[in-house]
C-alpha positions as MATLAB code, in Angstrom:
seq = 'MKGPNNTSHIRRAQIVSLSLTEIMLLLVFMAVTFSFLAKEESEKQGPDVRGALSNALTERDTLRRDVASLEDKLATAAPEVERLTSFLRKSAIDPATLKPRGSTIVINGQTFVRTNMEGKAPGHPVCSLESTYLLSVSLLSGGQIQGKKNWVDADAHRVTTLPGVDVLSSDAPLALKAFTAAAATLRDFSLKNSDCVFAVKVKRETNDAGAFDDELRAVEQYFDVVRVR';
ca = [
      18.025  -63.895 -134.502;
      20.143  -66.048 -136.861;
      23.785  -66.472 -136.133;
      26.505  -65.608 -138.583;
      27.211  -69.285 -139.142;
      23.674  -69.996 -140.402;
      23.872  -67.086 -142.835;
      27.199  -68.327 -144.167;
      25.810  -71.814 -144.689;
      22.802  -70.504 -146.574;
      25.010  -68.355 -148.817;
      27.272  -71.275 -149.680;
      24.248  -73.429 -150.461;
      22.923  -70.763 -152.813;
      26.284  -70.492 -154.595;
      26.538  -74.269 -154.995;
      22.964  -74.471 -156.273;
      23.634  -71.676 -158.774;
      26.856  -73.331 -159.982;
      25.119  -76.671 -160.533;
      22.371  -74.936 -162.479;
      24.928  -73.175 -164.681;
      26.805  -76.414 -165.276;
      23.610  -78.220 -166.267;
      22.693  -75.410 -168.662;
      26.216  -75.507 -170.140;
      26.025  -79.261 -170.654;
      22.638  -78.981 -172.326;
      24.004  -76.240 -174.613;
      27.037  -78.321 -175.529;
      24.884  -81.366 -176.248;
      22.582  -79.344 -178.516;
      25.581  -77.780 -180.270;
      27.352  -81.119 -180.864;
      24.118  -82.681 -182.115;
      23.645  -79.837 -184.594;
      27.247  -80.026 -185.800;
      27.091  -83.797 -186.191;
      23.887  -83.545 -188.199;
      25.345  -80.834 -190.417;
      28.524  -82.851 -191.032;
      26.490  -85.957 -191.798;
      24.403  -84.031 -194.326;
      27.576  -82.745 -195.989;
      29.264  -86.143 -196.220;
      26.177  -88.160 -197.084;
      25.934  -87.233 -200.784;
      29.682  -87.980 -201.332;
      29.372  -91.467 -199.876;
      26.262  -92.160 -201.910;
      27.973  -90.843 -205.042;
      31.027  -93.033 -204.475;
      28.822  -96.070 -203.934;
      26.873  -95.290 -207.085;
      30.108  -94.992 -209.105;
      31.386  -98.274 -207.688;
      28.179 -100.076 -208.647;
      28.326  -98.605 -212.144;
      31.937  -99.718 -212.536;
      31.033 -103.198 -211.299;
      28.291 -103.499 -213.902;
      30.687 -102.328 -216.633;
      33.283 -104.915 -215.595;
      30.660 -107.643 -215.592;
      29.669 -106.732 -219.149;
      33.334 -106.671 -220.253;
      33.983 -110.079 -218.701;
      30.893 -111.522 -220.366;
      32.014 -110.103 -223.721;
      35.508 -111.577 -223.325;
      34.063 -114.957 -222.399;
      31.914 -114.893 -225.560;
      34.954 -114.019 -227.713;
      37.035 -116.747 -226.062;
      34.324 -119.313 -226.672;
      34.318 -118.316 -230.348;
      38.120 -118.141 -230.720;
      39.027 -121.402 -228.966;
      37.663 -123.739 -231.689;
      39.325 -121.619 -234.398;
      42.672 -121.761 -232.604;
      42.352 -125.527 -232.298;
      41.488 -125.815 -235.994;
      44.494 -123.725 -237.059;
      46.819 -125.594 -234.705;
      45.676 -128.903 -236.123;
      46.181 -127.623 -239.679;
      49.747 -126.462 -238.909;
      50.663 -129.787 -237.334;
      49.335 -131.722 -240.315;
      51.302 -129.386 -242.593;
      54.583 -130.146 -240.760;
      54.739 -126.593 -239.413;
      55.564 -125.837 -235.785;
      52.484 -124.075 -234.280;
      54.659 -122.194 -231.770;
      57.251 -120.734 -234.167;
      55.284 -121.064 -237.442;
      58.435 -122.503 -239.020;
      58.439 -125.669 -241.152;
      59.767 -128.680 -239.265;
      61.737 -129.941 -242.253;
      62.493 -129.307 -245.893;
      58.890 -129.905 -246.975;
      55.409 -128.828 -245.958;
      52.138 -130.653 -246.568;
      48.922 -128.839 -247.533;
      45.701 -130.740 -248.187;
      47.704 -133.930 -248.610;
      50.042 -132.443 -251.212;
      53.761 -132.155 -250.385;
      55.692 -129.006 -251.286;
      59.468 -128.582 -251.174;
      60.626 -125.385 -249.500;
      62.231 -122.957 -251.934;
      64.420 -119.914 -251.418;
      62.611 -116.777 -250.250;
      64.323 -113.357 -250.369;
      67.779 -114.968 -250.345;
      67.331 -116.327 -246.792;
      69.000 -119.671 -246.123;
      65.991 -121.202 -244.299;
      64.127 -121.156 -247.628;
      66.214 -124.127 -248.831;
      66.305 -127.763 -247.795;
      68.790 -128.593 -245.056;
      71.968 -130.389 -246.053;
      71.917 -133.903 -244.605;
      74.513 -134.820 -241.969;
      74.795 -137.658 -239.485;
      75.102 -135.036 -236.759;
      72.328 -132.847 -238.288;
      74.152 -129.648 -237.273;
      77.355 -128.553 -238.948;
      78.394 -126.024 -236.290;
      77.734 -124.888 -232.753;
      77.642 -121.094 -232.860;
      77.919 -118.690 -229.915;
      76.721 -115.077 -230.224;
      79.136 -112.959 -228.180;
      79.283 -109.325 -227.092;
      80.857 -106.699 -229.300;
      79.530 -108.007 -232.603;
      81.543 -111.218 -232.514;
      80.494 -114.750 -233.425;
      82.307 -117.906 -232.368;
      81.838 -121.201 -234.181;
      83.140 -124.678 -233.548;
      82.580 -128.001 -235.275;
      79.532 -130.034 -234.417;
      79.879 -132.713 -237.080;
      80.792 -136.304 -236.231;
      83.612 -138.359 -237.738;
      81.253 -139.921 -240.249;
      80.696 -136.476 -241.781;
      84.332 -135.323 -241.684;
      85.290 -136.496 -245.159;
      82.423 -134.468 -246.609;
      82.554 -131.208 -244.677;
      86.183 -130.521 -243.784;
      87.074 -129.589 -247.365;
      84.108 -127.278 -247.885;
      85.089 -123.627 -248.520;
      84.755 -121.422 -245.428;
      84.345 -124.289 -242.958;
      87.888 -124.007 -241.609;
      87.254 -120.371 -240.635;
      83.755 -120.931 -239.293;
      84.763 -123.904 -237.129;
      88.026 -122.410 -235.812;
      86.564 -121.839 -232.308;
      87.939 -118.286 -232.519;
      85.711 -115.193 -232.104;
      85.064 -113.655 -235.520;
      83.928 -110.143 -236.358;
      80.620 -109.996 -238.201;
      82.344 -109.130 -241.471;
      84.712 -112.110 -241.279;
      81.918 -114.470 -240.262;
      79.537 -113.410 -243.027;
      82.282 -113.617 -245.653;
      83.095 -117.234 -244.762;
      79.398 -118.127 -244.335;
      78.520 -116.660 -247.734;
      81.272 -118.686 -249.393;
      79.983 -121.903 -247.806;
      76.342 -121.169 -248.583;
      76.967 -120.315 -252.227;
      79.016 -123.488 -252.698;
      76.421 -125.780 -251.061;
      73.546 -124.199 -253.015;
      75.377 -124.548 -256.295;
      76.399 -128.148 -255.747;
      73.648 -129.603 -253.550;
      70.849 -127.000 -253.472;
      70.855 -127.098 -249.688;
      72.089 -125.118 -246.692;
      73.641 -126.415 -243.492;
      71.953 -126.324 -240.104;
      73.670 -124.876 -237.043;
      72.929 -124.646 -233.334;
      73.019 -121.086 -231.969;
      73.471 -120.058 -228.348;
      73.207 -116.541 -226.974;
      76.246 -115.536 -224.908;
      75.649 -111.766 -224.647;
      73.294 -109.487 -222.740;
      73.584 -106.806 -225.424;
      70.205 -107.010 -227.165;
      71.318 -104.929 -230.146;
      74.437 -107.013 -230.776;
      72.448 -110.226 -230.339;
      69.855 -109.201 -232.944;
      72.535 -108.242 -235.492;
      74.489 -111.436 -234.954;
      71.434 -113.686 -235.088;
      70.261 -112.109 -238.336;
      73.729 -112.651 -239.809;
      73.671 -116.357 -238.941;
      70.078 -116.821 -240.143;
      71.011 -115.340 -243.500;
      73.348 -118.238 -244.285;
      72.231 -121.200 -242.168;
      69.166 -123.032 -240.994;
      69.181 -121.991 -237.324;
      68.055 -123.786 -234.199;
      68.485 -121.829 -230.986;
      69.607 -123.639 -227.832;
      69.920 -122.491 -224.216;
];
């Protein structure tokens, strides 16, 4: 006859064995479930990744074609740019600004004197001075222009008596109306008597883009302008 202790040991062994079996079955079930879910997720994401890769490759090929096209256009344009630049330099025209460097331009070996275009002062030859520039002009805020003399003593006898010069070289800020009135008087006199306009140096002293444009146009209407920093 078995004792109560042996029976208890057998029962515990059976319980432990059953628990281990259940745990093993649970682990197997979980492994199968995770494997199925991972496969399903992979199948769902797979086409998106392939699609993105396909789009990227297509875009790469498009960019390669665009770059090749641009390189072909550059190869064609470069000699033409060089030809035009050389032509402008030989014609005494600045390739950067497309403005004549002096009072004449040269085309195919023939010299042409610049003439007035649309009433703009730069269409005329520049009046000759030892100092080159008659005035130093500052473009200020609020529609004001300030001018001061730039001529040297050697030019004084010629320019100090010109109409409008005393106002323009006063070193006082002038409203646009006052400046243009004096500038027009000087320009008309110099065109009538010498068929030339004076050159001035212009410096921007305002951050107001609108005022700067208005003031610069006003100066360019009456003088040959060179901008300085």
